[in-house]
N, C-alpha and C positions, 0 to 999 in steps of 0.2 A: 871572810869566809861566809858569814851570814848572808851578806849581800849576794854573793855568787849563788849560794844555795837557793835563795829566793828567786833569782832570775832563772836559774836552772829549772826550778819547778814551774814558773810561769811559762817559759818557752816550751817545756814538755807538754803542758796542758794545751798550749796553742797548737802544737803538732797533733795532739789527740783530737782536738776540735776539727782541725782540717781533715784528718783521716775519717772522722765520723761523718762529716759533710760529704766527702767523696763516696763513701760506702752507702750513705743514705740516699744520695742522688742516683746511684747506679743499682740499687737493690732490686731484686726480682719481686714483683707484686703478688705472685702466686707461688705454687710449688714448682720447682724445676724437676728435671729428669733425675734418674737414679734414686738415691736414698732419701732425698729431701721430702718428697711427698709422704713417705712412711714416717719420717721423723716428725713432721708437722702434725700429722694425724695423731701419732702416739704422744706427743707433747701436749696437744690440746686436751686429750681425754685421759692422759696417763695410761696408755696402753703398753703392750709388751712388744717391742720391735725385734728384729733379727739378732741372733747371738753375736757378740756377748752383751749386746745392749749398750745404752748410754744413759743410765738413770739420772745422773746429776744434770746432764744436758736437758733431759726431758723435764726435770723439776723446774729448772730455771726457765725453760721454754714455756712451761705451763704458767708461770708467774707473768711472763711477758704477754701471753695470750689473753690474760684477764683484762688487760687494758683495751681489748677490742670491744668489751661490753657485749651488747646484743648483736653487733655487726660482725658476722662470721667472716665476711670478706676481708676484714682487717687482721684476722688471725695469722695468715701466711706472711704478710709483710712484717708483722711484729716479730714473729719468730725468726724470719730471715734477718731482721735488724739485730736480733741477739747476736748473730754471727758477726754482723758489722761492728757492733759495739765491742765484742770480744777482740776483734781484729784491731780496732782502734786502741784498746787497752794493750795489746801486744806491741803496737807501735810506740805507745807511751813508755813502756818499760824498756823497750829496745833503745829509745832515745836516752833514757837515764843510764842504761848500761853502757852505751857508747861514751857518754860524758864522764862516767867514772873511769873507764879505761883510758880515755883521752887525757884526763887529768893526771893520771899516773905517768903518762908518757912525757908531758911537757912541764908540769909544775914540780920544780925541784927546791923551792924555798922551804925553809925550816917550818914555817907555820902552815904550809900547804895552801896559802892564799894565792890564787892566780891573779896576774895583772890584767889590765883591761884588754890588752891584745890577746893574752892567753885565754881569757874568758870568751872573747869573740871567736877564737879558733876552736875552742872546746865545744861551744854551742853550735857553731857552724858544722862541725863534724857530726854532732848528734842529729841535727836537722837533716843533713844530706843522707846519712845512713838510714834514718827512720823513714824518710819520705821515699827513698829507693825501695825499701821493703813494702811500703804502702802501695806502691804502683807496680810491684813485681807481679808477673803474670800468674803464677800458681797461687800466691797468697791472695791476690785480688779476686780470683775465681772463687775461692772458698769463703771469702768475706761477704758475698752478696747472696748466699743461699743457706738454707737451714741444714748445714752439715756440721759434723763434730770437729773438723780439723781446725777451724778458727779458734774455738774454745781450747782445744789441745795446745795450739801455739801460744795462747795467752798464758797457760800454766807453765809452759817451758820458759817463756820470757820472764814471768814473775819469779820463778824459783831461782833462775840464774841471777837476776837483779838482787833478789833477797840475799843470796849467798855472798854477793859482792858487798852488800850492806853489812852482813855479819862480819866480813873480813875487816871492816873499818872500825868495829867496836873493840874497845880496849877492856871494858868491864866484862868478865867472863859470864856472870849471871845474866846480864843484859844480852850478851851474844847468844847464849843458849836459847833464849826466847825466840831468836830468829831461826834457829835450827828446828825448833818445835813447830814454828809457823810453816817452815818449808816442808816438814814432814806432813803436816795437815793438808797443805796444798797438793802434795803428791798423792795423798789419799783421796782427795776430791777428784784429782785428774784421772784416777782409775775409773771413776764413773763417767768419764768422757771418752778417753782413748788412752791406750798404753804408751803412745809415743813419748809422753812426758818422762817416762822412766829412763829414757836414753840420755837425759841430762845428768844423771847421777854420777858418771865418771868425772865430768867436769867439776861438779860440786865437790866431789871427794878430793880432787887435786887442789882446789881452792883451800879446803880445810887443811890438807897436808902442808902446803906451802906456808900457810899462816901460822900453823902450830909448830913448824920446824924451821924457823928462821935461821939461816946459816948452817943448818944441819942436813941439807939435801943430799941424798945418796941414791945410788942405783937400787940398792936393796929397798929403800923406803919408797921409791917410785914404783917398783914392781909390787911391793906389798899393797900400796894404795890402789893400784890398778886391779889387783886380785880382789881386794876388799870391796871395791865399787862393783865389780862383776858379781861378787857374792851377794851384795845388797840387792842388785837387780834380780838375781835368781831367787832370793828370799821373797821378794815382793811378787815377782812374776809367776813363780811356781809354788812357793811356800805359803803365801798369804792368799792370793787371788783364788786359785782353785784348791790350794792345799788345805786351808782351814775348813772350807765347806766340805771337802772330800773326807777329811778326818771326822767332821761332825756327821757326815753321812754314814761312815762306818760304825760310829757309835750308835746311830739310829737303827741301822739294820741289825746290829748285834743285839741290842737290848729289846728290840721288838721281836725278831725272829728266834733268838736263843733264850731270852729271859721271859718273854711273853708279856712285856709291858705294853701299854697303849701307845698309839702313834704320837710322836713328838717327845716321848720320854727320853730317848737317847740324846736328842739335841739339847734338852734341858740339862741332863747330866754333864754333857760335854761343856756347855757354857759355864756351869757352876765350877767345874774343875779348871777350866781355862781362866776364868776370872780370879779364882783363888791363886793360881800360879802367878798371874800378873801382880796381884796385890802383895803376895809374898816377895816377889822380886823388888817391888818399890820399897817395901819396908826394909828389906835386906840392904839395898843400896843406900838408903837413908841412914840406917844404923851404922854401916861401915864407912859412911862419908864418901862413898864412891860416886863422884859427880858424873863421870863418863858413863857408868852403868845406868845411873838414874836418868840422865838425859837420853840415853839410847832407848830405855824403856818408855819414857814419855813420848819420844818420837814414834816408837812402835804403836803406842796407844792412839796417838793422833792420826797416824796412817789408817788405823782401823776405824776411827771415828769418821774420817773422810770416806773410807771405803763403805761405810754403813749405808750410803745412799743406795747401794745395791739391794737393800732389803725391800725396796719398793717393787722390785721385779717379782719375787714370789708372793708378796702381799697382793699386788694387783692381779696376778695370775690366778689366785685363789677365787677371785670373783668372776672368772670366765669372761673376760672382756672380748669385744668383737675382733680385735687383733691381739692374739695371744700366742706368739710364735714359740714353738717348742713346749708350750704349756709347762713352764718351770715352777709349778705350784708346790712341789715337795722337794725335799733336800736332794733326792736322787736325780730328778730331772733338772734341778737347778745347777747341780755340779756339771751335768752334761752341757747345759746352756753356757756356763762360764768357760768350759773347755773348748767350745766351738766344735764339738765332735762331729756335727753334721757336715763340716767342710773337709774332713779327712786330714791327712798329714802329708808333709813333703819332707823328703830326706834332706838333712842339712850337712853334717860332717861325714856321715858314713851311711851307705844304703845301696839299694839296687839301682841299676841303670835301665834305660828303656828296653834293652835287649834281654833283661833278666827273666828267667823262667821260674815260675812258681812250682816248686817240687813237692810242697806239702802245705798243710794248713794246721794251725794250732789254735786252741781256744784261749782267748785272752780274758779280760775281766768280765764278770757276769753283768748282764743288763737287767736291772730290777724295774718292776712297776708296782705301784701301790695296790695290794689286793684287799680282800675283805678285812682280814685281821693281821696280815703281815705283808712284808715285801716279797714278791714272787719273782723268781728268775725266769724271764721269758726267752732269753737268748744269751749267747756269749759273743763278745767281740771277736770276730774271726781275724786272725793275724796271719798273713801269708808268709810262708817260709821259702826263701830263695836259695838257689844254688850258691854256695860260698864263692865260687869263681865269678859270679855275676855281681858281687858286692864290691864297692869301690869307695875310696876316700873322696870327699868333696864331689859327690855325684850331682852334676848340673844337668846332664842330659838323661833325665829319669822317666819322663812321661811316655807310656806305651800307646797313648791314643794316636790313631792313624793320622789325624789332622795335625797333631803336634809333631809327629815324626817328619811330616812333609815340611813343617816350618823349621824344625831343627836343621834340615838340609840347606836352608837358605843361609845359615850361619856357619855351619861346619860340614866337612865332607864325611858324613857318616853313611854306613851301609846297614840296611835292615838285617837283623840277625847277627850282626857283629858288635862286640862289646866296644864302646867308645874308649879311647885311650885317655890317660890323664891330660895329655896335651890338648885333646879335643874338648875335654871338659873345661879346661882353663881357657881355651880359646872362646868357648861359648860364654863363659863367665865374663871375660874382659870385653868381648865384642858386643854381646847382647845385654846381659844382665847389668853390667856396669856402664858400658859405652852407650848402648841404645836406651836403656831404661833408667839411667841416672845422669850421666854426663850430658846427654842430649837435652834432658830437661833443665839441667843446670844452665846450659848455654842458651836455652830458650829465654830464661829469665834475665840473663846478663849480656847477651850478644844480640839475639833476635830470633824470631820464629818464622819459619817458612810459610806456614798456613795452618788451617785447622783440619785438613785431611789427616786421618790417622796414619801414623808413621812419619809425619812431616818432620823435616830436618831443621837444621840451624840456618838462619839467614845471616850470612856474613856481610860486612859492609860493601864489598865489591863482589857482585854476583850477576850473572847473565839474567836479563829480564825479557829479551826478545823471544825466547822460546817457551815462555810460560803460558799454559792454558788459562782461560779466564777464571776457572774455579780456584786457581792458585793466585794468579796476579791480582784479582779483584777481591780476594778474601780480606775482610776486616781484621782477621787474626794474623795477617802478614805484617809483623812488627819488626822494624829495624832500629836497634839501639846503638848501632855503629861501634859496638864493642866498648863503649865508654864506661858502663857499669863494671864490666870485667876488668878493664885497665885500672880504674880507680880502686877496685877491690884488691887487685894484686899489689898495687902500690901500698895500700894499707897493710896487707899481709906481710910484705917484706919489711916495711918500716917497723911494725910492731915486733916482728921476729928479731930484728936487729937491736931494738931499743928495750924490749921487755919480753924476753923469750918465754918466761913462765906464763904470763897471761896469753901470749900468742899460742902457746901449747894448749892452754885451757880452752880458748876459743876454737882451736883446731880439733879438740876432742868433741865439742858440740857439733862442729861441721862434719866430722867423720861419723860419729854414732847416729846422727839424725839423717845421714845421707848414705854413704857407702856401706855402713854396717847394716842398714835396713835392706839395701839391695842384696847383700850377701845372705841375710836371714830369710828374706822372702823366697829366694830360689825360684824366681818366676819362670813359668813355662814360656814357650816361644811365641805365644799369642795371647793377647788380652782383649776383653770386650771393649775397653776404652783406654785412653791415656791415663797413666798413674802418677803424674807429676805432683799432684796434691799431697802425696805421701811424704815428699821430701821437703816440705815447706820449712821444717826446722833447720835443715842444712842451709837453705837459702837465707834464713834469718841470721845464721852465723856469718855468712859471707857479707851480709849487709853491715855487720859490725865492722868488717874490714873496709867496706866502702866508706863508712863514716870516718874511720881512722885514716883512710886514703887522703882525706882533706889535709890532715896534719902532715902526712908524708909528702904531699904535693907542695905544701907551704915550705917544708924543709928544702925541697928541690929549688924553690924560687928564692931562697935566702940571699943568694948573691945578686939576684936581679932586683929584688925589692928589699931594701935594707930595713925600712921602718917596719917593726913587728906588727903594729896595729893595722897598718895599710896592707901588709902582706896577708894578714889574717882575713881582712875584709875582702880583698881581691880574690883570694883562694876560695873562700866560702861562696862568694857570688858565682865564681867561675864553675865550681863543682855543683852548684844548684842546677846547672844545665842537665846533669845526669837524671835526677828524678823528673825534671820537666819533660825531657824527651820521652821517658818511660810513660809519663801520664798522657802526653799527647798521642803517642803511638798506641797505647793500650785502651784509651777511653772507649772508642767505638765498638770494640769487641768485648768489653767488660760491662758496658751499660745495658742492663736488662730491665730498665725502668718501664718499658712498654711491652714486655713480652708476656703473652698469655697463652701461647701455643700449647704448652704442656697440659694445662688444665682443660683447655678447650678440646684438645684431642681426646682426653679422658671422658669428658661429658658427651662428645660426639659418639664415642663407642658405646657408652651407656644408653644414649638416646636411640641407638640402632636397635635396641631390644624392646620387645613387647612387655607389658606389665608383668611383674612377678617372675621374671626370667631367670634362668641359670646361664651364666656366661663363663666359658672356659677361656683363660688367658695364659700368656707366657709369663716370663719373669719380670724383673724390675720395672723397666719403662712401660711395660704393657699392663702393669698392676698397681704400682705405688701411686701414680696420679689418680687412679680410680678410687683407691682407698682414701686419698685426700678429699676428693669430690664428695664421697659419701659420708665420711666421718666428720669433716669440718663444715662443708657447705650443705650437708644433708641432701645432696642431689641423688635422685633415683635410688633410694635405699631399698626399694623393692627388688632390685636386681641383685642376685647373689653372685659375687665374683668368686670363681673357683680357680685358683692358681694351679696349673697342671704339675709343676715341679713339686709343690707342697702336697699334692694329692698322693705322693709316694710315701707320706708319713702318716702314722697313726694319730698323732695329736691333731693334725689338720682335718682329718676325716671326722674325728670326734667333734671338732668345732663346726664343721659343715652340717652336722646332724643336730645343731642347736639353732634356735631362732636368732635372727639378727635384724633388728629394727622391723621393717615391714616384710622382710623375707622369712617365710616359714622354713623349717629345717629341710635340707635336701632329701629327696626320695632315695635314700641309700638303705637297702635291706640288710646288707652285711653288718654283723655285729663286731664289737671291738676285738673279740677273740679271733675273728676272721682276718683282721688286717693289722693287728698290733705288730710292733717292730719285730722282725724276724719271721713273720708269718705272711705268706703270699706276697713277699716283696718282688718275686720274680717267678712267673709261670712259663716254663718252656713248652714248646709245641711237641707233643708226643701223640702222633696220629693213631687213631683207632678206626679200623676199617668199617665198623658198624655205623659210624656217624660221619664217614668221609664226605658224603654228599651234603651234609648240613645238620645243624643241631639247633634246637629251640633255645634262644638266648635266655629265656626265663628258667628253663630247665638247667642250663649250665650254671647260672648264678645260684640256683637252689642247691646244686651239687657242691659248689664251692662253699656255700654257707654251711652245709652239713659236714664239710671236710670228708666227702664220700670217698671210700677206698678206690672206687673205679677211676678216679682222677689222680690218685696218689702215685708218686714215683719215689723209689728209694734213692737217697743221696749216698755219697761215699761215707759220710759220717754215720749212716744208718738211720738218720732221722728222715722220715718221709716228707715230701713236699708236693704241692699240687701242680698239675699241668693242665693244658687244654687240648682236647682230642681232635679238633678239626679247626680249620681256618674259615670254614663256611658256616655262617650263622643266619638264622632267620627269626623274625619277630612278627607274630600275627597281629593284624590290625583290625580293630572294630570300626569299619568304615562309617557306619551310621553315627556312632558316638563322635567320631572325628568331625564329620560334617556338622553335627549338632553343636559342637564346641565353637565352630566358626574360625578355627585357626588356619584353614586353608582358603586362599583367595577363590572367589567364585569361579573364575575362569579355569581353575585347576582341579575343581572338585571331581570331575570325571576321570582324573588321572590318579586318584588315591588308590594305592595298592592294597590288596588283601593281605599281603605278606611282604615285609621288607626282607630282602635277602642280599647278602654281600659277603665278600671274602675279605677278612681283616688284613691279609697280606703281611702278617708278622710271624716271626719264628719264636717270639717270646712276648709275653705281656708283662708290663710293669704294673705296679699297684694302681697307678693313675689310670691306666687303660681299663683295669678291672672295675674301678670306680665309675668310669664313663659308661661302661657296658651295664653296670648295675643300675645306674640312673635311667638309662634308656629302657631297661627291662621293667623297672619299678614305677617309673613316672606315669606310664600309660597316657602320655600326651596331655597331662593336666597342667604342666608348667612348660612354657617355652624354653627350649634348650638351644644355646648358641655357642659357636666357636668364634673368637676374634679372628679376623682375616689375617692377622699377623702371626697366628699360631703356625708352627711347623706342620707341613702336610703329613709328616710321618706320624703325627698324633691324631690325624683325622680317621685313621683306621679304615680307609677306603669308603667312607660314608658320603663322599662328594656327590654321588648320584641323587642323594636325598637332601642336598643342601638347597636353601633358598637364600639369596643375597638380598638383604634389606637395608644396607648401609655399609657400615664397617664391620659387620658381623654376619656369619652364616647361620641360618636357623635350620635345625634338623626337622624335617617333616616327612610323613609317610606318603610322599608323592615323588615318583621317580622322574627325574628330568629327562625329557625326550632327546636333548642334545647331549650325547655321550661325552663329547670333548670339552664341554663347558663345565667349569667348576662352580656348579650351583645355578639354579634358575634365578633370573633377575625379576624380582617383584617390582615392576616399574613404578606404579603409582605410589606404593608404600615407600620405596626407596627415594623417589622424587620428593615426597613430603618430608622425609628425614633429612636428606642432604641439601635440599634447596630452602627449606623453611625452618627446621629445628636446629640444625647444626650451627655452631659458632666458628667464625674464622677471623677473630679479632687481630688486626695489624699484620696479617700475613701478606698484605699488599703494600707494606711500608718498607721501602728499600733502605731506610736509615737503620733498621733493626738488624742486629747480627744473629743469624740462625746458624748454629754450629753443626758439625758433622753428625752428632748424635741425633739431631732432628732431621737435617736435610737428607740423610741417607736412608731414613726409615719411613717417616710418616708421609711426607709429600708424594713420593712415588706410589705408595699404597693407596693414598687418597685419590690421586689423579687416575690411577687404574680403575677405581670404582666409579668415578665420574665417566670415564670412557665406556665402561661396561653398561652404565645406565643409558648413555647416549646411543651406543650400539644397539641396545635392546629397543629403543624407540625407533631407530632407523629400520630395524628388522620388521617392525610393525607398521612401517611406512609413515611414521609420524615425524617428518623432518623438522617441523617447527619446534617440537619438544626437544629433539636431539640437538638442534642449534642452540636452544635456550640453555640446555645443560652444559654444553661445551663453552659457551660464552661466559656462563657463571663460573665455571671452573677456572678459566684464565683471568677472570675478574678478581676472585678472592685469592688466587695464588698466581699472580703474574710473574713473568720471567724476570722482571727487574728486581724482585725481592726473593722469590723462590725459583732459582734457575731451572730451566727445562731438564727433565731427567730421562732415564732410560724407558719409561713408560709413555713419555710424551709423543714419540713417533706414531703411536697407535692412532692419534687424533688426526693425522694428516689425511688419510683416505676419507673418514667421515666428514671432516671439514670441507673437503672438496665436494662431497655429495650434497651438502646443504648450501652450496654456493659460496663458500668461504675459501676459494682457491688461493687468493692472495695470502690469507692467514696461514694456510697449509704450507705454501712455499716459503713463507717467512720462517716458520718453525724448521722446515727442512734445511734452509740455508744456514740458520744459526747453529743447529745441531751438527750439520756436516762439518762446518768450520771448527767448531769446538771439539768435536770428536777426533778429527784429524790432528789437531794441535795437541790434544791430550794424549793420544796414542804415541805421537812423536816424542813427547816429553817423558811420559812414564816408561816408554821402552828403553830410555837411557838411564832410568833411575834404579833399575835392578828389580829383583823378584819381590821386594817388600811391597810393591804396589801391584801385585797380581790382581787384587780385587778391583782396583781402578781400571786395569787393563781389561778385565773381563766385562766390567760394566760398560765400558766404551765399545767393546766388541758387540755386545748385545744391542746397544744403541745404534751402531752402524748397520747391523743386520736388519733391524726394524726399519731403518731409513731406506735400505735397499728394497725391502718388500714394498714400502710405501711408494717409492719412486716407480717401481714396475706397475703398481696398481694405478698410478696416474699416467702411465704410458711414457714415462721418462726413462727409456731404456738406456740411452747413452749415459745419462747421469748415474743410473744404477750400476752400469759397467765400470764407470770411473770410481764409484765408491767401493765396488768389489775389489778393484785393484789396490785401493788403500787398505782394505781389510786384509787381503792376502799378504801385503807387504809386511804388516806388523804381526799378523797372526802366525805366519811361518817362523818369524824370529822369536815368537813367544813360546814355541813348543819345545 
């Protein structure tokens, strides 16, 4: 036994080293898209990320970042490697978990000592299962970037392994130590992600089966299940938000009602809470109640682990540069923990999309910290629906027009009609479970069709002759020939037949970390990206069965290969084909070792701005990489990045009015009382004839600041709120001061207007729009103001006539563009200097690197469009040499071989022809015509899920038709028109 345990440990660590090498070789060297840039920045300086935060992840990430020393370029790979190391740890504990379960299946000797053949088979099952998870698509994706899911998986793997170790202990006192360790690890995991809690039911049944040997009953099983659900509920609602909420009530009561100083209520709560715990421990010790004593100790250690969350309010108190939701006091901290900014989704009972709000009621009060007490600034408004619109298990609930259209792709619903239970269940099984879980499951164990969003499963036998290049040539097109699935099913059925209790326990992990999450999330019918990473815990459980499948296959080969040791060796080697195929197929699309595009795009956007600029951006991918560049690499900290979605919140506006590195506070004249939560969240258009023709923007902002009665409108509740009286605004311009400042190019100085006048074109203003208007009115052209070119035009508020394009950002200037159709004047020389000399395009010309849908569909098209606009501007000024240089450079840094031509590329055909590059122009036309025709034929057969791809290809084909006519190729244009109409008619 000692010898096997030693070998088991050695082989486990060997698997760990192998996984670590894999992740180390494929790790991303900078920040990737989505949350990684934010997490790296927040870990590096211990800042406050989006709710509910990940404080333990940030603390460990901070430790890893210290190894970078003075080289800030090493910070990102080091924190990314934290995920790799946590993933390797997950693989290690998965290996040991599989060998424990495998040993139970095949070792029947009294001393529990496996024979040589049995040892080989046990170790083989562990290696195969662990390596299968190592190379699984979703887990590998999270292992090479700074996200929380790798560390969350580590905690899940550890606590499950630890519970199996507890099960093997015969000494009760020693066994209880394992339970306390598990509780502590669960507490720590709360500071990473809540997914780990879903392992609790499996742990509960291990405990039940071990403590009730020979006494298993239906009543006991039900009791255990209910108890495990209760434990999850206590942690999820009772501890995480519950204890801080209770402390918050103490705080508000003792400050507002008793008149004590701030913080007194929390101190009183802590004293009482600690006294209760101490009393409980003394009582359990006095009574000799070991179960109660252990339970209390577990509770205490969960709290000790959970205490990592204290870093959130502590750091927030210091007003760091990233301080999301500003959770510096107990009231805002509770809101932060509850993720209140994200709203709620109905789960078991609630309204459907057709539900009508018949009333509103005031919910819990919203407090802010005042001068000497907590003040109620607003109440949470809770809509009241007609009872007939309420339903059990409401899955079709979102009333957003875009979501309604997406629902129709899955179920036959009619607007205004209440969905039936059958339709709700149909959407649940087809979309929420089928498309958003089982599709991901099969991606990992059967094969993946590609990286285009909504991509399906790649089965072993599938047509390839009809595939467009975007699908056929995708590095994410991985075929595992169903081998992982088959081996996993063999393991599942073998364990279920030989050891049904442990099969049930593994099944609980599989269910709760997969299907149960899909049920709980109640996802709407469209997501901004694929969500397979959410279910990595479920795929971990299936890899246990893949490992056990080695033993099951060996049992099937028993009559063919009689010798046990030979059979174990042959089966293990044969089954190693599974992880090898997964590694070979997945390496090229998971290798991020040379990818720099995310950070380069962020730096390019920042470099588009003049010194001391204000830059309005969109959400995650338009912002988090910029935060990384500024916070970690210290790049262009003079530019103040203002996230439009966050500008709808009071805490973010407060932050924008503070200095940040080289950036002075934003010129916002409104005070906190003008924009605090519940105030000026939404200003409707209520026209007043007196100012119908136009209103001075400064006067409007002044009236808002005064909360002037002339702008007030009475709400149904009786509480007045502000409106805006006209859509036409003007802003007077001091031309001499503007010319003196030098912000306008010399060739445009004679076009400076005396007064900017525009129609904002909106029937309602959100707080972010009010902030933009305030900055325009208050700034007086002292700081450059930019919009990222990726911002939705709906947030431009019709300011486009005053835009100047200087790279990847539009600058607002008091100069009206003479071309009414163009979105911004192209400042040629400035833009040339930015895009041709300052911007970085590292490795975008390398066809070996995999650029996924998140990048391909967003940044290259936008960037190519800006290159085109620069080239077109030079052509318009008869500078063909510069135009040719710009276009040549564009296709040099982003060639078709690595970044395929997109829907903006046809714009280049006519300009290329004009500068003498007709062959290049025809080459682009030929490639795009063939690709577009094949893509339309393919996607027209795939159904409405790929409407976006159909529309993109229609746009491309339209552009090609215009280009062909411009080149005099009328017959070719007519042919493409026929192709267009063939598929366009069928798409309506």
